[in-house]
C-alpha positions in Angstrom: 200.3 79.2 100.3 197.7 77.9 97.9 194.5 76.7 99.4 193.3 73.3 98.1 189.7 74.5 98.5 190.5 76.9 95.5 191.7 74.1 93.1 188.4 73.8 91.2 188.0 77.6 91.0 191.4 78.1 89.6 190.9 75.4 87.0 187.5 76.9 86.1 189.1 80.3 85.7 192.0 78.9 83.6 189.4 77.3 81.2 187.5 80.7 81.0 190.8 82.5 80.2 192.0 79.8 77.8 195.0 79.3 80.0 194.9 75.6 80.7 197.9 74.7 78.6 200.0 77.8 78.6 199.7 78.8 82.3 200.5 82.5 81.9 199.6 83.0 85.6 200.6 80.8 88.5 198.0 79.2 90.6 199.1 81.6 93.5 198.6 84.6 91.2 195.1 83.5 90.3 194.2 82.7 93.9 195.4 86.2 95.0 193.3 87.8 92.2 190.2 85.8 93.2 190.8 86.6 96.9 190.6 90.4 96.0 187.0 89.8 95.1 186.2 87.3 97.9 183.1 87.5 100.1 183.3 85.7 103.4 179.9 84.0 104.0 179.2 82.7 107.5 176.0 80.9 108.4 173.9 82.3 105.6 170.2 81.5 105.8 169.6 79.5 102.5 166.4 79.9 100.6 164.3 76.7 100.4 163.2 75.6 96.9 159.6 74.5 96.1 160.6 70.8 96.1 161.5 71.0 99.8 165.0 69.5 99.5 166.9 72.0 97.4 168.3 75.1 99.0 169.8 78.2 97.4 172.6 80.5 98.5 172.7 84.2 97.4 176.3 83.5 96.4 178.0 81.3 93.8 181.5 80.3 92.9 182.0 78.9 96.4 185.2 77.3 97.7 185.0 73.5 98.3 185.1 73.7 102.1 181.5 74.8 102.4 179.8 73.6 105.6 176.0 73.5 106.2 174.4 73.8 109.6 170.9 72.8 110.7 170.3 76.2 112.4 171.8 79.7 112.6 172.2 79.6 116.4 175.4 78.8 118.3 174.1 75.4 119.3 173.6 74.3 115.7 174.9 71.0 114.3 176.9 70.6 111.2 175.2 68.6 108.5 177.4 65.8 107.1 178.2 66.5 103.5 177.2 62.9 102.6 173.6 64.1 103.1 173.6 66.6 100.2 175.0 67.4 96.8 176.7 70.8 96.2 176.7 72.8 93.1 179.5 75.3 94.0 179.2 77.3 90.8 175.5 78.3 91.5 175.5 77.9 95.3 172.8 75.2 95.2 172.5 72.4 97.8 170.3 69.4 97.1 169.6 67.1 100.0 169.5 63.4 99.3 166.3 61.6 100.2 167.2 59.1 102.9 
């Protein structure tokens, strides 16, 4: 079954392959190919940028179901995604000034 968190990645790959109109490969075939190269990241410690509100992952091309936490411990709280903007291609998270 196709994961909806992969939709943007599949469309991105189709554009790179010039396969948007012809669809030589099915979405499932592309997802299976991408999954062969998948890295599962769990509670990665992000690097803080010099501006103090931008954080960087060591990974890019992330699925859209990314969750950020305020700590790496088991008692950590999930940070609501309304509090930051995600750049899934580069793995960059910018917190909104509230």
